[in-house]
N, C-alpha and C positions, 0 to 999 in steps of 0.2 A: 027824730033823728036817732039812728041806731049806731052804737059804738061797739066795736069788736074789742075784746079783752085779749091781752098778750099777743099783739101783732107786731111789737117792736117799735111802735111809733114813740112811746114815752122814752125808751132808751135812746133813740135817735135824737130826740129833742134835747134830752139832758146832756148827751155827749156834745151836741152843738154848743150848748151853754157852757160846758166845761172847756171847750176849745177856745171860746171867746172871753172867758173870765178866769181869773186866777183864784178866786174865792167865791163860793156860793153858800147861802144859808137858806134853810126852809123849816117851816113848822109842819108837824104832822100830829094827828090825834093818836094817842098811845094805843087805842083799841084797833087802829088800822095796821094790823100785823103785816099784811101783804105789802103795803106801801113802805113800811119800815124795812122789810127784807129787801125790797127793790132798791131803796136808797142806800142801804148798807152795802149791797152788792155793787153799787155804782161808786163806792168809795167814801160815802158820807159817814161821819162819826157823831155820836151823841154828844151834845154840849151840855144840855140841861133838860130837866123835866119839870112840869108845873102841875098843880092840882086843877088847872083850868079856870081858876078864879079870874084870870086876866083876859079871857076870850068870851065872845058873845054866846057861845054854846055852853059855857061852864063845864067843858069836858077836858079831862087831863090831856095835855099835849106835850110835845117834845121838840126841842130845837136841835136840828142837825146841821153840820157844816162840812164843807169839802174845800180843800185847798190843793193846788197843784204842787 
């Protein structure tokens, strides 16, 4: 299966979730700069960062949240 990048599907899905929920949280790996930029552009704000000790990959991650 081939996925196209930057087709707007992710934005549409996230906007739908934002329409249906008043608060959302998500985790993202700190090295995923493109995803972080996307989430921040969609109104998510950094809540906290970890050293990755609590996830299976042991990779530094960050918790982001959005509220209406």
